[in-house]
Structures are given as C-alpha cells and as structure tokens.
SEDREN-273963 format. One record per residue: residue in one letter; x, y, z of N, C-alpha, C, O in turn. Coordinates in steps of 0.1 Angstrom, whole numbers, padded with zeros to 4 digits, always signed. Each point is the difference from the previous one (the first is absolute). Layout:
# SEDREN-273963
aXYZXYZXYZXYZ...
# end
This chain:
# SEDREN-273963
m+0285-0198-0088-0009+0008-0004+0007+0013-0002+0008+0005+0009a-0011+0001-0022+0007+0013-0004-0006+0012+0009+0008+0008+0006d-0022-0009-0006-0005+0012+0007-0003-0003+0017-0006-0010+0004t+0010+0020+0004-0001-0003+0013-0006+0012+0007+0005+0011-0003f-0015-0011+0012-0006+0013+0005-0002-0003+0013+0000-0012+0003d-0001+0023+0007-0004+0000+0013-0014-0006+0003-0002-0009+0008v-0009+0016-0016-0012-0003-0001-0007-0001-0014+0002+0009-0008i-0010-0018+0005-0007+0000-0012-0015+0003+0004-0005-0007+0009v-0001+0017-0014-0015+0002+0001-0007-0005-0014+0003+0004-0011i-0013-0013+0014-0007-0005-0011-0013+0010-0001-0009-0001+0009g+0008+0008-0018-0013+0007-0005+0003+0015+0003+0006+0004+0010a-0010+0005-0020+0003+0014-0001-0014+0008+0001-0003+0010-0007g-0006-0016+0016-0010+0009+0003+0003+0008+0012+0012+0001+0003v-0020+0006+0003+0003+0011+0010+0006-0008+0013+0010+0006+0006h-0014-0017-0003+0008-0005+0013+0014-0006-0004+0009+0001+0009g-0005-0007-0023+0011-0001-0002+0010+0011-0002+0012+0001+0004a-0018+0009-0012+0007+0013-0003+0005+0006+0015+0012+0003+0002s-0022-0002+0007+0002+0008+0013+0013-0010+0007+0011+0004+0004t-0014-0014-0005+0010-0012+0008+0014+0003-0007+0009+0003+0008a-0007-0003-0018+0012+0003-0009+0006+0014+0004+0012+0000+0001f-0020+0012+0000+0002+0011+0003+0008+0000+0013+0011+0003+0001h-0018-0007+0008+0005+0000+0013+0013-0007+0003+0010+0005+0006l-0010-0018-0011+0011-0008+0000+0012+0008-0006+0010+0003+0007a-0011+0001-0018+0011+0008-0008+0002+0012+0008+0011+0005-0001e-0020+0002+0008+0005+0011+0008+0009-0005+0013+0007+0008+0006r-0008-0019-0004+0008-0005+0011+0013-0007-0003+0008-0005+0008g-0005+0006-0022+0014-0006-0005-0003-0013-0006+0010-0006-0004a-0020+0001+0003-0002-0016-0004+0003+0001-0014-0003+0010-0007k+0009-0021+0001+0000-0002-0015-0013-0009-0004-0002-0012+0002v-0006+0020-0008-0014-0005-0003-0003-0002-0016+0004+0008-0009l-0011-0020+0007-0004-0003-0012-0017-0003-0001-0006-0009+0006v+0000+0018-0013-0015-0002-0003-0004-0005-0012+0003+0006-0010l-0009-0019+0010-0005-0006-0011-0016+0001-0001-0007-0002+0010e+0003+0004-0023-0011+0004-0004-0007-0009-0011+0003+0002-0012r-0013-0010+0015-0004-0009-0014-0007+0009-0011-0004-0006-0010a+0002+0018+0012-0007+0008-0011+0008+0015+0000+0011+0002-0005a-0018+0006+0011+0005+0015+0000-0003+0005+0016-0008-0006+0007a+0015+0014-0004-0005+0007+0014-0013+0004+0001-0005+0006-0009a-0003-0007+0020-0014+0003+0003-0010-0007-0012-0011+0005-0002s+0014-0013-0003-0007-0010-0011-0012-0008+0007-0010-0004-0005g+0013+0003+0018-0011-0010+0006-0010+0008+0008-0005+0010-0005a+0001-0013+0018-0007+0006+0009+0001+0015+0003-0008+0008+0003t+0022-0006-0004+0003+0015+0005-0006+0009-0011-0006+0009+0004g+0008-0012-0018-0005+0009-0009-0015+0000-0002-0005+0007-0008r-0001-0015+0017-0016+0000-0002-0004+0005+0013-0013+0001+0001s+0021+0003+0009-0004+0005+0013-0006+0013-0001+0002+0008-0009s-0012-0005+0020-0002+0013+0000+0004+0010+0009-0005+0011+0002g+0016-0017+0003+0010+0010+0007-0003+0008+0010+0003+0012+0001l-0012-0018+0010-0004+0010+0011+0010+0000+0009+0006-0011+0004v-0004+0021+0001+0009+0005+0012-0006+0004+0010-0002+0012+0001r-0001-0022+0010-0008+0003+0011+0006-0009+0013+0007-0010-0002m-0010+0015+0013+0006-0006+0010-0012-0009+0006+0005-0010+0006h-0016+0009-0006-0012-0007+0006+0000-0013-0005-0003-0003-0012y+0009-0008+0023+0000-0013-0005-0007-0006+0015-0001+0006+0010d-0004-0018-0013-0006-0007+0012+0010-0004+0011-0003-0001+0012l+0017-0002-0017+0009-0005+0009+0009+0014+0002+0004+0008-0009k-0001-0007+0023+0009+0009+0004+0014+0001-0008+0004+0010-0004a+0003-0022+0003+0010-0002-0007+0003+0005-0012+0010+0006-0003e-0022-0008-0005-0001+0005-0014+0001+0013-0001+0008+0007-0007s-0018-0001+0017+0001+0017-0001+0012+0006+0005+0003+0011-0005a+0006-0018+0013+0013+0004+0003+0010+0002-0012+0007+0009-0002l-0009-0022-0005+0009-0001-0012-0008+0012-0008+0008+0010-0001a-0017-0009-0003-0006+0012-0009+0005+0014+0003+0004+0008-0007w-0005-0008+0021+0003+0016+0006+0015+0001-0002+0004+0012-0002r+0005-0022+0003+0014+0002-0003+0002+0002-0014+0009+0007-0004s-0016-0013-0004+0001+0001-0017-0004+0014-0003+0005+0006-0009y-0015+0001+0017-0006+0011-0005+0011+0013-0002-0003+0009-0007d+0013-0011+0013+0009+0012+0000+0009-0003-0012+0006+0010-0005y-0007-0022-0001+0006-0001-0012-0009+0007-0012+0004+0008-0009f-0017-0010+0011-0008+0006-0012+0000+0015-0001-0002+0007-0010i+0005+0000+0023-0001+0014+0000+0012+0006-0001+0001+0012+0000n+0010-0021-0002+0016+0005-0001+0003-0008-0011+0011-0005+0002w-0016+0001-0013+0003-0010-0009+0013+0005-0006+0010-0007+0001e-0009+0018-0007+0010+0006-0008+0014+0000+0007+0010-0003-0006s-0010+0007+0021+0012-0002+0005+0002-0013+0006+0012-0003+0002r-0021-0006+0001+0003-0014+0006+0002-0010-0010+0006-0010+0003v-0011+0013-0015+0002-0011-0009+0004+0007-0015+0010-0004-0007g-0018+0013+0003+0004+0008-0014-0013-0002-0008-0008-0009+0003g+0007+0018-0012-0011+0001-0008-0014+0004+0006-0001+0006+0011e-0009-0010-0018-0014+0001+0005-0008-0012+0002+0000-0010-0008c-0007+0011+0020-0007-0012+0003-0017+0003-0002-0009-0007+0005g+0007+0018-0012-0014+0004+0000-0007+0001+0012-0012-0002-0001f+0017+0005+0012-0010+0000+0012-0010+0012+0000+0004+0012-0002t-0014-0014+0005-0010+0011-0002-0009-0001+0013-0008-0010+0002k+0009+0021+0007-0008+0000+0011-0013+0003-0002-0003+0011-0005t-0006-0020+0009-0016+0003-0003-0006-0001+0012-0012+0005+0001g+0018-0010+0011-0009-0004+0012-0004-0014-0001-0002-0004-0012f+0000-0004+0023-0005-0013-0003-0011-0003+0011+0000+0004+0012v-0009-0011-0016-0014-0004+0007-0002-0014+0000+0000-0007-0010r-0003+0001+0022-0001-0014+0002-0016+0000+0007-0004+0006+0011i-0004-0013-0020-0015+0000+0003-0001-0014+0003+0005-0009-0006v-0014+0008+0017-0003-0012+0004-0014-0004+0006-0005+0009+0008p-0003-0018-0010-0016-0001+0006+0002+0003+0015+0010-0001+0006p-0023+0004-0001-0001+0001+0013+0004-0013+0010+0004+0004+0011e-0004-0015-0013+0003-0012+0005+0016-0001+0001+0006-0007+0009q+0001+0015-0016+0015-0001+0001+0007+0014+0006+0012+0003-0001e-0022+0005+0007+0006+0011+0005+0008-0003+0012+0009+0009+0002a-0009-0017+0006+0008-0001+0010+0015-0005-0003+0010+0004+0006n-0009-0013-0016+0011-0003-0005+0008+0012-0009+0012+0001+0000l-0021+0007-0005+0007+0012-0007+0006+0009+0011+0011+0005-0003r-0018-0002+0014+0004+0007+0011+0013-0005+0005+0010+0007+0001a-0010-0018+0001+0012-0008+0006+0012+0001-0011+0012+0002+0004n-0015-0004-0016+0012+0002-0011+0006+0014+0002+0012+0002+0003v-0022+0008-0003+0005+0014+0000+0008+0003+0015+0008+0009+0001a-0012-0015+0008+0008+0003+0014+0013-0007-0001+0011+0006+0004d-0011-0017-0011+0015-0007-0002+0010+0009-0007+0011+0003+0004q-0017+0002-0016+0005+0008-0010+0005+0014+0006+0010+0006-0005q-0018-0002+0016+0003+0012+0005+0014+0000+0011+0008+0009+0002t-0009-0021+0004+0012-0002+0008+0012-0001-0007+0010+0001+0006l-0009-0004-0020+0011+0002-0007+0005+0012-0006+0009+0001-0007g-0019+0009+0012+0003+0013-0006-0005+0005-0014+0003+0010-0006i-0013-0021+0000-0006+0003-0012-0011+0010+0003-0007-0001+0010p+0006+0011-0021-0012+0009+0001-0012-0005-0006-0003+0001-0012t-0004-0007+0021-0013-0004-0003-0010+0001+0012+0003+0001+0011s-0015+0000-0017-0010+0002+0010-0014-0005-0006-0003-0002-0012i-0006+0000+0023-0013-0005-0004-0009+0013-0003+0001+0010+0007i-0009-0011-0018-0006+0012-0002-0016-0005-0004-0002-0012-0001q-0007+0020+0000-0015-0003-0001-0004+0000-0014+0008+0005-0008a-0018-0011+0004-0005-0001-0013-0002+0013-0007+0001+0002-0012a-0006+0008+0022-0001+0015-0004+0014+0005-0003+0000+0008-0010d+0010-0010+0016+0014+0004-0004+0004-0006-0013+0007+0007-0007v-0011-0019+0004+0003-0005-0013-0008+0006-0011+0006+0002-0011k-0018+0001+0012-0008+0008-0007+0007+0015-0004+0000+0004-0011r+0005+0002+0022+0007+0013-0003+0011-0003-0009+0002+0006-0010l+0007-0015+0014+0011-0004-0007-0003-0003-0014+0008+0006-0008a-0017-0013+0004-0004-0005-0013-0015+0000-0003-0007-0010+0003p+0003+0020-0008-0015+0002+0003-0006-0011-0013-0012-0004+0000m+0022+0000-0010-0008-0010-0009-0004-0013+0006-0007-0008-0006l+0014+0006+0019-0003-0013+0006-0012-0003+0005-0006+0009+0005t+0000-0019-0007-0010-0006+0009+0002-0002+0015+0008-0009+0002t-0013+0015+0010+0003-0002+0012-0010-0007+0009+0003-0001+0012d-0016-0003-0016-0010-0003+0006+0000-0015+0006-0010-0004+0007d+0020-0003-0009+0000-0014+0003+0011-0003+0010+0003-0012+0003f+0004+0023+0003+0012-0003+0008-0001+0012+0011-0005+0010-0003n+0010-0012+0015+0002+0009+0008+0012+0006+0005+0000+0011+0006i+0012-0019-0009+0012+0006+0005+0010-0004-0014-0003-0008-0009a+0014+0014+0010+0011-0005-0010+0013+0005+0007+0001+0007+0009a+0010-0013-0016+0013+0004+0004+0006+0009-0011-0002-0001-0012y+0009+0009+0017+0006+0011-0009+0011+0005+0003+0003+0005+0011e+0006-0007-0022+0014+0004+0000+0002+0013-0009-0002-0003-0012p+0006+0015+0015-0001+0010-0010+0012+0002-0007+0000+0009-0008d+0012-0018+0010+0012+0003-0006+0004-0013-0010+0010+0000-0007s-0021-0011+0007+0000-0011-0009-0005+0005-0014-0004+0011-0004g+0006-0024-0004-0004+0004-0015+0003-0014-0008-0004-0011+0002y+0013+0016-0013+0004-0012-0010+0011+0004-0005+0004+0012+0001a+0005-0024-0009+0012+0003-0007-0003-0007-0013-0010-0007-0002d+0020+0010-0007+0000-0008-0013+0008-0013+0001+0013+0001-0001p-0018-0012+0003+0006-0014+0003+0014-0002-0009+0011-0003+0005t-0014+0005-0019+0011-0001-0009+0014+0008+0000+0011-0004-0003s-0016+0016+0007+0009+0010+0002+0009-0002+0013+0012+0001+0000v-0021-0004+0010+0007-0006+0012+0010-0012-0002+0011+0000+0006c-0014-0010-0013+0008-0010-0003+0011+0003-0009+0011-0005+0003n-0012+0011-0013+0012+0003-0010+0010+0009+0007+0012-0002-0001t-0018+0013+0010+0010+0007+0006+0008-0008+0011+0012+0001+0000l-0019-0008+0007+0008-0007+0009+0010-0010-0005+0011-0002+0006l-0015-0005-0020+0008-0008-0006+0014+0007-0007+0011-0004-0001a-0016+0016-0003+0012+0008-0006+0009+0005+0011+0012+0001-0002a-0019+0003+0015+0010+0004+0011+0008-0012+0002+0012+0001+0000a-0016-0012+0002+0006-0012+0004+0012-0003-0011+0011-0005+0003r-0014+0008-0015+0011-0002-0011+0011+0011+0000+0011-0003-0005r-0014+0016+0011+0010+0009+0002+0008-0002+0012+0010+0007+0002l-0014-0016+0004+0007-0005+0014+0007-0012-0002+0007-0004+0009g-0007-0004-0021+0009-0008-0005-0007-0014-0001+0006-0010-0003a-0019+0011+0004-0011-0012-0002+0002-0003-0015+0004+0009-0008t-0007-0022+0004-0001-0005-0014-0015-0004-0001-0006-0004+0009y+0002+0007-0022-0015-0003-0004+0002-0008-0012+0009+0003-0009r-0016-0013+0008-0003-0006-0013-0015-0005-0001-0005-0009+0007q+0000+0015-0018-0014-0004-0002+0000-0011-0011+0010-0004-0005s-0023+0000+0003-0001-0011-0009+0009-0011+0003+0007-0006-0008t-0007+0003+0023+0010-0010+0005-0008-0009+0011+0002+0001+0012p-0010-0009-0017-0008-0008+0011+0008-0010+0007+0008-0007-0007v-0008+0005+0020+0006-0009+0008-0007-0013+0000-0011-0001+0005e+0017-0011-0009-0006-0013-0001-0001-0006+0013-0009-0007+0003a+0019+0009+0005+0000-0006+0015+0011+0007+0008+0010+0006-0004i-0013-0007+0016+0008+0003+0012+0009-0011+0002-0006-0011+0004e+0020+0011-0005+0006-0010+0002+0005-0003+0015+0003+0010+0007v-0002-0021-0002+0001-0003+0014+0009-0013+0002-0001-0010-0007s+0010+0011+0016+0008-0012+0003+0003+0000+0015+0004+0009+0007a-0008-0023-0002+0002+0000+0017-0010+0009+0006+0003+0004+0012g-0014-0001-0017-0009+0010+0009+0005+0014-0001-0004+0008+0008r+0012-0005-0017+0005+0015-0001+0001+0003-0014+0004-0007-0009v-0010+0020+0007-0001+0007-0014+0013+0001-0006+0009+0005+0007f-0006-0008-0019+0012+0005-0004+0001+0008-0015+0010+0003-0006g-0023-0002+0001-0002+0008-0013-0014-0002-0005-0010-0005+0007v+0011+0009-0019-0014-0003-0011+0005-0004-0011+0011+0003-0004k-0022-0010-0003+0003-0005-0015-0009+0008-0007-0010+0004+0005t+0015+0001-0017-0006+0007-0010+0001-0008-0014+0007-0010+0001a-0014+0013-0013+0003-0007-0012+0016+0002-0005+0004-0008-0008t+0003+0019+0013+0011+0000-0005+0011-0005+0009+0012+0002-0003g-0014-0007+0015+0009-0004+0008-0003+0003+0017-0008+0007+0006s+0016-0013-0002-0001+0004+0017+0005+0011+0003+0008+0006-0008i-0012+0000+0021+0006+0012+0006+0002-0003+0015-0009-0005+0007s+0019+0009-0003+0004-0003+0014-0003+0011+0010+0003+0012-0003s-0010-0016+0014-0001+0008+0010-0006-0008+0013-0007-0009-0001a+0011+0013+0013-0004-0007+0011-0012+0007+0007-0004-0004+0011h-0001+0015-0018-0015+0004+0005-0007+0004-0012+0004+0007-0009v-0017-0012+0009-0008+0002-0010-0014+0005+0006-0006-0006+0008v+0002+0018-0013-0013+0007+0005-0009-0003-0013+0002+0003-0011l-0012-0010+0016-0013-0003-0010-0009+0010+0001-0006+0000+0011a+0003+0009-0022-0009+0011+0000-0006-0003-0013-0001+0010-0007a-0005-0021+0004-0004-0003-0014-0017+0001+0000-0007-0002-0010g+0003+0005+0022-0016+0001-0001-0007-0013-0002+0003-0010+0007a-0013+0009-0017-0006-0011-0002+0007-0013-0006-0005-0011-0001w+0018+0016-0002+0008-0013-0006+0010-0004+0011+0009-0007-0004s-0010+0011+0017+0008-0004+0010-0001-0015+0004+0009-0007+0003g-0023+0002-0004-0001-0013+0006+0010-0012-0006+0007-0008+0006g-0008+0010-0020+0009-0011-0006+0013+0001+0004+0007-0010+0003l-0002+0022-0004+0015+0003+0003+0004-0005+0014+0010-0007+0001a-0019+0010+0009+0002-0004+0013+0000-0015-0001+0010-0006+0005r-0020+0001-0010+0000-0016+0001+0014-0004-0005+0006-0009+0007s+0002+0014-0017+0011-0004-0006+0011-0001+0012+0010-0007-0002a-0011+0014+0011+0009+0002+0012-0006-0008+0011+0006+0001+0011g-0017-0008-0013-0004-0010+0010-0011+0007+0010-0004-0006+0009v+0000+0019-0012-0009+0007+0008-0013+0000-0005-0001+0006-0010e-0010-0012+0015-0013+0002-0004-0006+0014+0004+0001+0005+0011m-0007+0001-0020-0007+0013+0002-0012+0000-0006-0001+0001-0012d-0011-0001+0019-0014-0001-0005-0004+0014-0007-0008+0007+0005i+0014-0004-0016-0003+0014-0006-0012-0003-0010-0001-0011-0006k-0009+0022+0005-0010-0002-0009-0001+0015-0006+0002+0010+0007a-0004-0010-0020-0001+0013-0007-0015+0003+0001-0009-0008-0004w+0006+0021+0009-0013+0006+0001-0003+0012-0009+0007+0010+0001h-0016-0011-0009-0004+0011-0009-0010+0010+0006-0010-0005+0006h+0011+0018-0008-0012+0007+0001-0002+0011-0010+0010+0006-0004d-0021-0002+0000-0002+0010-0011+0003+0013+0004-0002+0004+0012t+0007+0005-0021+0004+0013+0001-0005+0007-0012+0000-0007-0010g-0004+0020+0009-0006+0008-0010+0001+0016+0002+0002+0005+0010f-0004+0000-0020+0002+0016+0003-0016+0004-0005-0007-0004-0010v+0004+0014+0020-0015+0008-0003+0004+0015+0001+0010+0004+0006r-0019+0003-0012+0002+0015+0000-0005+0006+0015-0010-0006+0004q+0015+0013+0001-0004+0009+0011-0012+0009-0003+0000+0005-0012p-0009-0003+0021-0010+0009-0001+0005+0014-0005+0010+0006+0005t-0017-0001-0015+0005+0014-0003-0010+0012+0001+0001+0012-0004t-0012-0018+0012-0010+0011+0004-0002+0001+0015+0005-0009+0007g-0012+0017-0004-0004+0004+0016+0011+0006+0007+0010+0003-0006a-0012+0000+0019+0011+0005+0007+0011-0005+0002+0009+0008+0004a-0006-0021-0004+0013-0007-0001+0007+0002-0014+0012+0000+0000g-0018+0001-0009+0008+0003-0012+0009-0013-0006+0007+0001-0010g-0009-0013+0018+0010-0010-0003+0012+0001+0006+0008-0008-0002s-0005+0017+0011+0013+0005+0006+0000-0004+0013-0011-0002+0006g+0024-0001+0002+0000-0004+0013-0002-0013+0004-0002-0003+0011l+0002-0006-0023-0003-0016+0005+0013-0005+0005+0010+0000-0005p-0013-0005+0019+0012-0008+0006+0001-0013-0004-0008-0005-0008t+0019-0001+0014+0001-0014-0003-0009-0007+0011-0001+0005+0012v-0007-0017-0017-0010-0004+0010+0002-0017-0001+0001-0005-0011i+0000+0000+0021-0004-0013+0003-0014-0002+0005-0002+0004+0011d-0007-0009-0017-0015-0003+0005-0003-0014+0001-0003-0007-0009d+0002+0003+0022+0000-0015+0003-0016-0003-0001-0004-0012-0001i-0005+0022+0001-0013-0003-0001-0004-0005-0015-0009-0009-0001n+0014+0014-0009-0002-0004-0015+0012-0007-0005+0000-0003-0012e+0011-0001+0021+0010-0009-0004+0007+0005-0011+0001-0008-0010l+0004+0022+0009+0006+0007-0009+0010+0010+0005-0001+0003+0012y+0011+0001-0019+0008+0012+0004+0000+0008-0015-0003-0005-0011f+0006+0019+0014+0002+0006-0014+0009+0013+0007+0002+0003+0011r+0003+0003-0023+0007+0013+0001+0001+0008-0014-0003-0005-0011p+0005+0017+0013+0001+0007-0012+0010-0003-0009+0010-0005+0005e-0010+0006-0020+0009-0003-0008+0001+0012-0009-0009+0002-0008g+0019+0006+0008+0001+0012-0008-0011+0010+0003-0005+0000+0012a+0001+0009-0021-0007+0012+0001-0016-0004+0001-0007+0009+0005g+0003-0021-0010-0014-0002-0002-0007-0013+0002-0012-0003-0001l+0021-0005+0005-0003-0016+0001+0001-0003+0014-0002-0012+0004
# end
C-alpha cells in the first residue's frame, strides 16, 4: 500500500477532529477521512451547549477538563470557538430533586463551580422564565454555549498545522482486518494502511464497525430545533437568557445572537 499512517480517523465531526488534533499534538502521523465535509453531520446541527452538569460523574469530569479548552481556545487550539458565557440552569420536576442534589454534590467534589438554587433565584436570573412548576435548579454561572462548526473546523485546522492529513469527500467503505487485527481501511480509490483506526462516523459507524467484525447497535435519533424571538417588552427586555435544560417540558434552549 502506498499510503501508511500511524492512525486513521474516520469522520470529521467534532469527535474525529478533536481526536486528530490531540494525536497530531503528540506526534502521530494522522489521516482524517470524511465522507462529505467537516461538521456536515450531527456536529453542524448541534446546539453546542458547554456545561458540566451530567448524570454520570465521569461525564462531568470529562466536561470539566474540556472547559479549559473553551475558555482558552485561541492559545490551546487557535482561532475562535464562539464560546459565550450565559450561565447554565438545569430544571427538574420535584420528584427528581434528590437526584439533582446528588449530581451537584458529585460535581462539586470535582471542583466544578455549581450549586443548587431556588426557583426564586432562577426568576431573578431570568425574569422571562416561568418558575412556578419547580422548586430548585442546578446553576453553573460560568457555562454557556459554543459554535459547534467553528469548534470542529479550528480543531481540524490545528491538526493539519501539526502535520495531520485531511481528505474530504472520501467515504470509507470498510475497515480491513486480518487475523483479528486492523491493518487499514478501504476507500473507492484504494486501500490505506494503518494498524490503528478510530471510528468517529456517528450514525454511520454501525456498518463500518460490522466490516471489522464488531456489532454496534447504533440508532439515529432526531429531535426538532427551531428559532424563536426573545421577549422584547417588560423588565427583562429579552436580555439575560441563560442556557437551560428543562426536564419538566423535555426541552433545552439557549440564546442565539442578539434576539433569538
């Protein structure tokens, strides 16, 4: 095979781009293969929440470690990631309050700046919100959102500056395996050699994993997103909207630009 790399990353969404960046930063010869274009799948459709509140402590720990990248993006990665600090609120119904308190306690042991606040505190933070159907919420004053496409593209650009190779419009047809070991990937234009393949193809990962003899039960799940205008009247004036996950109404929302 003409092409040989230390690692082949399949997929140029944010996971693939981040993987390529960190491997290239450590001196690996990396190739990123993308079926369409960077951030053309789930990444480009993400709402880009940057928050540390998760139900599993390990996820919160990973998000907390990642937070330093978002607030120091230019020096750590380069370019702009669009991080905007709005504060983050997690709202739950009364029957989930014990779980919320437990999550916040776990996160505080990690050093995450988070706390339990009362519904009246939420009302002071965001007067435009209805707060009469819950008692407490989790609050992270330093969280917010970023621009997912910018995050992906700047990570990929940084990986390329560090020596990684990126090929778009190059779908992988199969992961090639012999005697139980990966030895490369097959594309329409030929095979590419590598002993290490990172599968970061999102909803397309199932079939590729199967080509390597690994069964992965992956199902694509769609949910609706949209834009609405913020309130422009009253004391709130449409300003000060935090990023919110609302478990009562099964939705999440954040500001978008100046008025959405």
